[in-house]
N, C-alpha and C positions, 0 to 999 in steps of 0.2 A: 306318916309312911303310909297308912291306909288310903290317905288321899292322892299319894303320888301314885300308888297300885292301880287306883280307880281311874285316873288320868292316862295312864298308859293303856288300860284296857279301852278307853274312851277313843285314843287316838286310834288304836289299832283297828277298833270297829270302822272307824271312818275311813281309813286307808284301805281297809277288805273293802268296802262299799265302793271305792272309785275303781279298785281293782275288778271288782265283778260287774261294772258298769257296763250299760250297750250304749256306744255312742250312736248317734243317727248318722253321723257322718265323719271323715277326716279329709283333711286336705294335704296334698302331696305338691313337690314340686314335679318338671318333666321327667327328671331322673329318679323319681319315688321316695325323695327326702321328705319326711313328714315337715311342713311348716304352718306357723300359728295364724289364725285369722287374720290378727291385727298386723302382722308383717306384710301378708298377702296386700292388704288395702294401703300401707306405705307404698307397695310399688306400683300397683294400679293407678294410684292418684296422680303419678307422674307422667303417666302414659298419654298417648292422643288417641288412641281409641282401643277399646277393651270389649271383648267377643264374651259374652255368657253364652256357652254352647251347652243346652240344656236337653234333657230328656222330657218330652212335651208332657207326659203323663206323671211325670216325678215329684212328689212333693217336696222333697227337701230342695230341690232345681228352684222351684218357684218361692219358696220360703228364703233361700239364701240371696236369691234374686234383687228380691225387695230391699232384704238387709244391705245387701252391696249397695244398693241405690241410695239408700239413706247415709251410709257412711262415707261413701264418695261426694254426695252432696255436702257434707259437713267441711269437707275440703275445699271444694270448687265453686258451690253455691252457682250462681248465673252462669258459669261455666262449664257445668254440665249439661250434656245433649243426652236424650234419651231416643233410640229408635229401635224397630222390630221387625223382624220375620213377618209377625202375626199381622200386618196390617198393610193394605197394599196400596200401592204410590197413587193410583186414581182417587183414595178416599182421604188424601190430605186434609182437603179444605173442610171434610166433616169434623176430622180430629181436631184442626186449628178452631173451627168455631165453636166445638165444645169445650177445648181447653179455654179459652175467651169468654165462655158463659154466654157465647151469642145463641146456643141451642139450649135444649134440657138434655138431662140425661136419658131421659125416655127418647127422646127423638135420636140421639145419638146412637144408642145400643139398636135401634129399629134400622136404620139407615145405613149403618156402615157394616161392612161383611164381618161378622166378628167368628171366631173358633169357637166350637160348643164350650171348650173350658175356659172362657173367657172370664167369667164371675169369677170362678174361684181362682184363675191362675194369672191373669193380665189386668183384671180390673184395678188391682191394688196398684201398679205400677202408672198406670193412666192416672189414675185419682192421686197418686203422689205428685204425678208430673203438675196436674190443674191446680193441686193446692199449692205448690211452691212455685208456680209460673216458669215452668221449665216448658222447652219445645219437646215434642214428642215426634219423630219423624217415622211415615208409612215407608217403608224401604223397599218389600217388595213387589214384583212385577205382579200386574192383576193376572188371577189366574187363569183368564180365558186365553191371554195372549202366551203364556207357558203351554198352556194346553196345544196350540197351534204348533210351537216349536217341537213338541213330543210327537204328534202326528206328520208334520210337513218340514223338520229341521229349520236351521235358522233363515231358510228360503222363504218360508210360510209368512215371516212378519215382515218382510222388505215390502210387500203392498199394502201395509196398514197405512191410515191416514197421517199426516203430520201431527194432528193432535192426539193420536193413539202414541205415538212414539216418543211423545213425552214423558209417557210412563214406563220407559225402558232405557235400558243402557245404550248408549251410543252406538249405532250401525255403521261399519260391521263388527259382531262381536267375535272379539279374540278368542280363540277357543283350541286349547290342547291337548287331545286325547290320550296323552301320555301322562298326564298328571294322576298320581295314583288314586285320587278319590273319583274319578272318571274313569280311570281305566278298570278300578272294581265295579263299579256300575255297569259297565258293558258285560263284563262276567255274571253280575247278577240277573241281568237282563237274558244272557243265555240261559241261566240256570232255570229262569221263571218262563222259560218257553216261549218267549216271545218272538214274533215275526222279525225277519233280519232286520227290515227298515225300522221297526221300534226299537232295536237293540240299539242301533246307532243313533237314534235320536234321546233314547233314554237320558243317557248323560248331559246330552246337548239341554235338554229341558230343567236340568240340575243348573246348568252353567249359566243359562239365561237368568236363572234367580240369582245367583251368586254374582254375575256382572252387574244386575240391576241394583242388588243390595249396595254393591261397592260404589257404585255411580251417584245413587242418594245418599251416602254417608259423606263422600267425598263433597257433595254439593253443598252439605251445609255446616261441614266441618271447617274450623279456623284455626291457625295457629294460638295456640293457649288454652283451647278447649279442649274438653274430655268427653269423647261420644261412647257413651256405653250402650251396646247392641245386644240385642236378646235375640236367640236364633237356635235351632236344634244343632247340636254339636256337630254334625257331620259338614255344615256348612262352614265350619272353622277348625276343625281339628286337623293336625300337622301342618299348619298354617297354611292349609289350601284353600279351596271353595273361594270364599268371599276375600280372604286375606291374600291368596295370589292374586286376584284381581286388582287390590288396593296397592300391592306392591310394584305391581307392573305401572300402574299409574305414578305412585310416589313411593320411591325405595326408601323415602328419608323417614316414613312414618315410623313412631314407635308404637309397636301393636303388642297387647298381652292379650291371651288367651286363657280361658277355663273351658274345660269341659266336663262332663259327668258321666261316670261309668258307676254300674251296680255289680257286687259281688258277694259271695256267700261271706267270705271273710274280708273283712276291710282294714285290717292290721298293717298291711303294704297293697298298693297296686301290681295287679297282674301284669306280667311280662309284655302284654299283647297291650297294654294301655300305656306304657313308658314311652315317653316322646308323641303322647297324642297332642298335648297344649303345655301351657306356661305351668299352668296349675291343674291338678287332677282333683276333681271332687270324686270320693268315692263314698257310694251309699250301700248299705245293705241289701240285697236285691229282695228280701222280705219285707221292705219298706211299704206302707199304703199308698197306692197310686189314686190319682185323681180322676181316671177312667179306664 
């Protein structure tokens, strides 16, 4: 009887500890229903393209990126392709040379244009690709060309050389200013007090990135492959941005998206986050940041 009583107390303590635990994140579907990580992976593995929309300085985003990569690799093996906004298309040769061990890590990190948080946040992904002989695609437009669009609009890149245009989506760029993500950027530009010309070009400089990332994803994806793409959440939220361009090019693609949001309470997503992505990664707003 005494042992049974002690067992009940022990179980109660364990249950209380779980109830008082502070989870680092919770996952929800687009409607706000909580989902299990393993069930999400089951869905992701059958997609053609998966977008992980991160917050660039969010530690949980970066941890979950590598975890999802590892788990999808277990299912897809060599049919898994990786790609990222954080690497620009004209650096693909350097990426390929490093992954094939043609150049040293020191040369790679010196010559490719790396984000400041590369070593903590993106290096694990590149090293995983290298270790497992996976392709890693540098999908983004070179920033110097995105800058031209910001200053001169799409007209500004028409005069670039044929060599330069290899690193940009096929011209002319399809652009719809009524797509909500670009419409919001127009409003944002006005609120920031930008000049009239800059306001109009602000979303266009985003669209040229989205179009180019879509272009290079499609260039490397083949039926039966799974392309896992890492990008800022704004590039894929609401199935807009990159996803909008992909759907224009190939409406039959099976695309799934993940977005990252921060909240004070992560028991359920705030209403404003519902519908942002197929899966909503909720992280406490007090979570440590990488920068």
